[in-house]
C-alpha positions as CSV (number, residue, x, y, z in Angstrom):
1,M,34.7,25.0,10.3
2,S,31.6,26.8,11.7
3,K,28.5,27.4,9.7
4,V,29.2,31.1,9.7
5,E,32.8,30.6,8.3
6,A,31.5,28.1,5.7
7,F,28.6,30.4,4.6
8,L,30.8,32.5,2.3
9,S,34.3,32.2,0.9
10,L,36.8,35.0,1.4
11,D,36.4,36.0,-2.2
12,E,32.6,36.1,-1.8
13,E,33.0,38.3,1.3
14,Q,35.2,40.7,-0.6
15,E,32.5,40.9,-3.4
16,I,30.0,41.9,-0.7
17,V,32.3,44.5,0.7
18,N,32.8,45.8,-2.8
19,A,29.0,46.0,-3.2
20,I,28.7,48.0,0.0
21,L,31.4,50.4,-1.3
22,E,29.5,50.7,-4.6
23,A,26.1,51.1,-2.9
24,E,27.4,53.9,-0.6
25,K,28.9,55.9,-3.4
26,N,25.8,57.9,-4.1
27,T,24.1,58.0,-0.7
28,S,24.9,59.3,2.8
29,G,23.3,56.1,4.0
30,E,25.5,53.5,5.8
31,I,25.1,49.8,5.0
32,R,26.4,46.9,7.1
33,V,26.1,43.1,6.8
34,H,26.2,40.9,9.9
35,I,26.3,37.1,9.7
36,E,25.9,34.7,12.6
37,A,24.8,31.1,13.1
38,S,21.5,31.6,15.1
39,A,19.6,34.4,16.7
40,K,18.5,32.6,19.9
41,I,15.6,35.2,20.0
42,D,13.3,36.5,17.4
43,H,15.2,37.7,14.4
44,F,14.0,41.2,14.3
45,S,14.9,41.8,18.0
46,R,18.3,40.3,17.3
47,A,18.9,42.6,14.3
48,Q,18.0,45.5,16.6
49,Q,20.6,44.3,19.2
50,V,23.3,43.9,16.5
51,F,22.4,47.3,15.0
52,H,23.0,48.9,18.4
53,F,26.1,46.8,19.1
54,L,27.7,47.9,15.8
55,K,26.9,51.5,16.8
56,M,24.8,51.9,13.6
57,D,22.3,54.1,15.6
58,N,25.0,56.7,16.0
59,T,25.1,58.0,12.3
60,K,24.5,61.7,11.8
61,D,21.3,61.3,9.7
62,E,20.1,58.1,11.4
63,N,20.3,56.4,8.0
64,G,22.1,53.2,8.8
65,V,20.8,49.9,7.3
66,L,21.7,46.5,8.6
67,L,21.4,43.3,6.6
68,Y,21.3,40.6,9.3
69,V,21.6,36.9,8.4
70,A,21.2,34.0,10.7
71,V,22.7,31.1,8.7
72,V,21.4,28.0,10.6
73,D,18.0,29.6,11.1
74,K,17.8,30.4,7.4
75,K,16.4,33.9,8.2
76,F,17.4,37.4,7.4
77,V,16.3,40.9,8.4
78,I,16.7,44.3,6.8
79,Y,16.8,46.8,9.6
80,G,16.9,50.6,9.0
81,D,17.4,53.4,11.5
82,K,14.8,56.0,12.5
83,G,15.8,58.6,9.9
84,I,15.1,56.1,7.1
85,D,11.7,55.1,8.7
86,K,10.7,58.8,8.8
87,A,11.7,59.4,5.2
88,V,10.4,56.4,3.3
89,P,7.0,54.9,2.6
90,R,5.6,51.7,4.2
91,G,6.9,48.6,2.3
92,F,10.1,50.5,1.3
93,W,12.3,47.4,1.8
94,D,9.9,44.9,0.0
95,D,11.8,44.9,-3.3
96,T,15.1,44.5,-1.6
97,K,13.7,41.7,0.6
98,N,12.3,39.9,-2.4
99,I,15.6,40.0,-4.3
100,I,17.5,38.6,-1.4
101,S,14.8,35.9,-0.7
102,K,14.8,34.7,-4.3
103,H,18.5,34.2,-4.3
104,F,18.6,32.6,-0.8
105,K,15.9,30.1,-1.8
106,E,18.2,29.0,-4.8
107,G,21.2,28.7,-2.5
108,N,22.9,31.8,-4.0
109,F,23.7,33.5,-0.7
110,K,26.5,35.8,-1.9
111,Q,24.5,36.9,-4.9
112,G,21.5,37.6,-2.8
113,I,23.5,39.8,-0.4
114,V,25.3,41.6,-3.2
115,E,22.1,42.4,-5.1
116,G,20.3,43.3,-1.8
117,V,23.0,45.7,-0.8
118,L,23.1,47.3,-4.3
119,K,19.3,47.7,-4.3
120,A,19.3,49.2,-0.8
121,G,21.9,51.7,-1.9
122,K,19.8,52.7,-4.9
123,E,16.7,53.1,-2.7
124,L,18.6,55.1,-0.1
125,E,20.1,57.4,-2.8
126,A,16.7,59.0,-3.5
127,H,16.1,59.9,0.2
128,F,19.7,60.4,1.4
129,P,21.8,61.6,-1.5
130,W,25.5,61.8,-1.1
131,N,27.1,65.3,-0.9
132,H,30.7,66.3,-0.8
133,N,30.7,66.8,3.0
134,D,29.7,63.1,3.7
135,T,32.2,60.8,5.3
136,N,32.0,57.0,5.7
137,E,30.8,56.8,9.3
138,L,30.8,53.0,9.6
139,S,33.1,50.1,8.6
140,D,32.2,48.4,5.4
141,A,33.5,45.0,6.6
142,I,31.2,42.1,7.2
143,S,30.7,41.5,10.9
144,K,30.2,38.0,12.4
145,G,28.7,36.8,15.6
């Protein structure tokens, strides 16, 4: 079994998908989680590549958020699209990053991702509230590399 497959159980993955669904209920923002073994390049650049590969830069309001996790490297990146960067203050993701980091340091990877996704949804809600015309533009499934 690869490091990526062993990182989360199927039940844990479903809990993360449920958290994404919950987080997106009150925002037009789109949240994805991508897990792979290693970045091979700097993690921020890799998160940008994955963001583009997953077509997250094609959302109507440019409000996609990727939580990228490199399992073997023990690194993660929260990457938000241009629309988010224009609308939010500097350090916007710090609280989310701190929540994830705390859980990851304790080995609680699923809980870190779940709480990070829920926090990101809450933060997006203030800047990108959901309205009745919104559609889910991106898959909520966890992608793996």
